[in-house]
VEXDREN-2710 file (C-alpha; in Angstrom, 1 decimal):
% VEXDREN-2710
k/r/px/py/pz
1/MET/136.6/134.7/156.8
2/ILE/135.2/133.7/153.4
3/ALA/137.2/133.5/150.3
4/GLN/135.4/133.4/147.0
5/GLY/136.4/130.6/144.7
6/GLY/139.5/128.6/145.5
7/ALA/141.2/125.7/143.8
8/ALA/139.9/123.0/146.1
9/ASP/141.1/120.2/143.9
10/THR/144.7/121.2/144.5
11/LEU/144.4/121.0/148.3
12/PRO/145.4/117.9/150.4
13/ALA/142.8/115.3/151.3
14/GLU/140.0/116.1/153.8
15/GLY/141.1/115.5/157.3
16/THR/144.7/116.7/156.7
17/LEU/146.1/118.0/159.9
18/VAL/149.0/120.4/160.3
19/VAL/150.5/120.8/163.8
20/THR/152.8/123.7/164.7
21/ASP/155.2/123.6/167.6
22/TYR/155.1/127.3/168.3
23/GLN/154.1/130.6/166.8
24/THR/154.8/134.3/167.4
25/ALA/152.2/135.9/165.2
26/GLY/149.2/133.6/164.8
27/ARG/146.1/135.4/163.5
28/GLY/143.0/135.7/165.6
29/GLN/139.7/137.5/165.2
30/ARG/139.6/141.3/164.8
31/GLY/143.3/141.3/163.9
32/THR/144.5/140.0/167.2
33/VAL/147.8/138.2/167.5
34/TRP/148.2/134.8/169.2
35/GLU/151.5/134.0/170.7
36/ALA/152.5/130.5/171.9
37/ARG/155.7/129.2/173.4
38/PRO/157.6/126.3/171.8
39/GLY/156.4/122.8/172.8
40/GLN/153.8/123.9/175.3
41/ASN/150.5/124.2/173.5
42/LEU/148.3/122.8/170.7
43/MET/148.3/124.8/167.5
44/VAL/146.5/122.9/164.8
45/SER/145.1/123.5/161.3
46/LEU/142.6/121.0/159.9
47/LEU/141.4/120.9/156.3
48/LEU/137.8/120.0/155.7
49/ARG/135.5/119.8/152.7
50/PRO/132.0/120.5/154.1
51/SER/130.3/120.7/150.7
52/PHE/127.1/119.6/152.4
53/LEU/126.9/123.1/153.9
54/THR/125.8/126.2/152.2
55/ALA/127.5/129.6/152.8
56/SER/124.6/130.6/155.1
57/GLU/125.1/127.4/157.2
58/GLN/128.8/127.9/158.0
59/PHE/128.1/128.5/161.7
60/TRP/127.2/124.9/162.1
61/LEU/130.8/124.0/161.4
62/ASN/131.9/126.6/164.0
63/MET/129.6/124.9/166.5
64/ALA/130.9/121.5/165.7
65/VAL/134.6/122.5/166.1
66/SER/133.9/124.4/169.3
67/LEU/132.1/121.4/170.8
68/GLY/134.8/119.1/169.7
69/ILE/137.3/121.1/171.7
70/TYR/134.9/121.3/174.6
71/ASP/134.4/117.6/174.6
72/THR/138.2/117.1/174.8
73/LEU/139.1/119.6/177.5
74/SER/136.0/120.0/179.7
75/PRO/136.4/116.7/181.6
76/LEU/139.9/117.9/182.6
77/LEU/138.5/121.3/183.9
78/ASN/135.7/120.2/186.3
79/ASP/133.0/121.7/184.1
80/ALA/134.6/125.2/184.2
81/LEU/135.1/125.4/180.4
82/ARG/132.7/127.4/178.3
83/ILE/132.3/128.4/174.7
84/LYS/132.3/132.2/174.3
85/TRP/130.4/133.2/171.2
86/PRO/131.3/132.9/168.6
87/ASN/134.5/130.9/168.8
88/ASP/136.6/131.3/171.9
89/LEU/137.1/128.9/174.8
90/TYR/137.0/130.4/178.3
91/VAL/137.7/129.1/181.8
92/TYR/135.7/131.5/184.0
93/ASP/136.7/134.9/182.7
94/LYS/139.9/134.0/181.0
95/LYS/140.6/132.8/177.5
96/LEU/142.1/129.3/177.1
97/GLY/141.9/129.1/173.3
98/GLY/140.4/130.3/170.0
99/ILE/139.2/129.1/166.6
100/LEU/139.6/130.8/163.2
101/ILE/137.8/129.1/160.3
102/GLU/138.5/130.2/156.7
103/ASN/136.0/129.1/154.1
104/SER/136.2/129.0/150.4
105/ILE/132.8/129.3/148.7
106/GLN/132.0/127.8/145.3
107/GLY/128.6/128.6/144.0
108/TYR/126.5/128.7/147.2
109/ARG/128.3/125.8/149.0
110/ILE/131.4/125.6/151.1
111/ALA/134.1/123.9/149.0
112/TRP/136.7/123.7/151.7
113/SER/137.5/125.0/155.2
114/VAL/140.8/125.5/157.0
115/VAL/140.1/125.3/160.7
116/GLY/142.8/126.9/162.8
117/MET/142.8/126.1/166.6
118/GLY/145.1/127.5/169.2
119/LEU/144.8/126.0/172.7
120/ASN/146.9/127.0/175.7
121/ILE/147.8/123.7/177.4
122/ASN/151.1/123.8/179.4
123/GLN/152.1/127.4/179.1
124/THR/151.8/129.2/182.4
125/GLU/153.0/132.8/181.6
126/PHE/151.2/135.1/179.3
127/PRO/151.6/138.7/178.2
128/LEU/147.9/139.3/178.9
129/ALA/146.2/138.8/182.3
130/THR/143.1/137.6/180.5
131/ALA/144.7/134.5/179.2
132/THR/145.0/131.1/180.9
133/SER/145.8/127.5/180.1
134/LEU/144.9/124.0/181.1
135/GLN/147.9/123.7/183.3
136/GLN/147.1/127.0/185.1
137/ALA/143.5/126.0/185.7
138/GLU/144.1/122.4/186.7
139/PRO/147.9/121.8/187.2
140/LEU/149.5/118.5/186.9
141/PRO/153.0/117.8/188.3
142/ASP/154.5/117.1/184.9
143/GLY/152.0/119.0/182.7
144/TYR/149.7/117.5/180.1
145/HIS/150.7/115.0/177.4
146/LEU/150.2/116.9/174.1
147/PRO/150.1/113.9/171.7
148/GLY/147.5/112.2/173.8
149/LEU/145.4/115.4/173.9
150/LEU/145.7/115.8/170.2
151/SER/144.5/112.3/169.6
152/SER/141.5/112.8/171.8
153/LEU/140.8/116.2/170.1
154/CYS/140.8/114.6/166.6
155/GLU/138.4/111.9/167.8
156/SER/136.0/114.5/169.3
157/LEU/136.2/116.8/166.2
158/GLU/135.4/113.9/163.9
159/ARG/132.4/112.9/166.0
160/ARG/131.0/116.4/166.0
161/TYR/131.7/116.9/162.3
162/LEU/129.8/113.8/161.5
163/GLN/126.9/115.1/163.5
164/VAL/126.8/118.1/161.2
165/GLN/127.1/115.9/158.1
166/ASP/124.3/113.6/159.3
167/GLY/122.0/116.5/160.0
168/ALA/121.9/116.2/163.8
169/ARG/121.4/119.9/164.2
170/ASP/119.1/119.9/167.2
171/THR/121.7/117.8/169.1
172/LEU/124.5/120.2/168.2
173/LYS/122.5/123.4/169.0
174/THR/121.3/122.1/172.3
175/ALA/124.9/121.1/173.3
176/TYR/126.3/124.5/172.1
177/LEU/123.8/126.4/174.2
178/GLU/124.4/124.3/177.3
179/THR/128.1/125.2/177.2
180/LEU/127.7/128.8/176.0
181/PHE/129.5/131.5/178.1
182/ARG/127.1/133.7/180.0
183/TYR/124.0/131.9/178.6
184/GLN/120.8/132.9/180.4
185/GLU/122.8/135.4/182.5
186/THR/122.3/139.2/182.7
187/HIS/125.5/140.8/181.6
188/THR/127.0/144.0/180.2
189/PHE/127.5/144.3/176.5
190/SER/128.8/147.0/174.2
191/ARG/127.2/148.1/170.9
192/ASP/128.4/151.0/168.8
193/GLY/130.5/152.2/171.7
194/GLU/127.6/152.2/174.2
195/GLN/127.1/149.7/177.0
196/PHE/123.8/148.0/177.8
197/GLN/122.4/145.2/179.9
198/GLY/121.1/142.1/178.3
199/THR/120.6/138.3/178.6
200/ILE/121.8/135.8/176.0
201/VAL/118.8/133.7/175.1
202/GLY/120.1/131.8/172.1
203/ILE/121.4/131.9/168.6
204/ASP/119.6/131.8/165.2
205/GLU/120.2/129.6/162.2
206/ALA/122.9/132.0/160.9
207/GLY/124.7/132.0/164.2
208/ARG/123.7/135.4/165.3
209/LEU/123.6/136.0/169.0
210/ALA/120.1/136.6/170.5
211/ILE/120.1/139.0/173.4
212/ASP/117.1/139.9/175.4
213/GLU/117.2/143.6/176.2
214/ALA/114.5/144.6/178.7
215/GLY/112.0/142.2/177.0
216/THR/113.0/142.8/173.4
217/VAL/115.1/140.2/171.7
218/ARG/117.7/141.5/169.3
219/TYR/120.1/139.5/167.1
220/TYR/123.7/140.4/166.5
221/ALA/126.2/139.2/163.9
222/PHE/129.9/138.9/164.7
223/LYS/131.5/142.2/165.5
224/GLU/128.2/143.9/166.1
225/VAL/128.3/143.3/169.8
226/GLN/131.0/142.7/172.4
227/PHE/131.2/141.3/175.9
228/VAL/132.2/143.7/178.6
229/LEU/134.3/141.5/180.9
END
């Protein structure tokens, strides 16, 4: 979501982190609601000031955040974790977490971003069969230590954010594609209510998903195409 304007100077310092113990109506993409039980998951909002990015470059921030989460959790999941375009985390065919980034644009640059992350860690019961958690996928007798995971997550996010800032875009894009859900696999998608077969072959500079459909590559922005799981 992009907000025009915004009083960036009244916001807390870059890197400010807000951690929520639980939530009952967290916002996700397409108006979905994210529920989390008290003390069992990581629900974090991070304030950034990526003024080195233009509005058209905002997907690079999305890639950095997605990879930061991936770097933290993937070693615990035996390489089963994938980034589902544009901003979900999946273990096989189940959702482990999601990202919602709200940007404020001043001129043609991003003045500030609020990065919301919801990650299922120790919760094992969900209202939806399509949800999972770290504990469900790779159980530990006493569950996972949330403060330790949060510390590791912050370090990973900082490392990936600095890659964006330093212009290491080839490195970021290569890593993102290597971890992308259904990458280079033929799969069923939905477009305008109709299903079709296609193969994800990449993303463009704006973050649009490139799908090869019977030899023709088409590019889709967010909400223009959906996975049929």
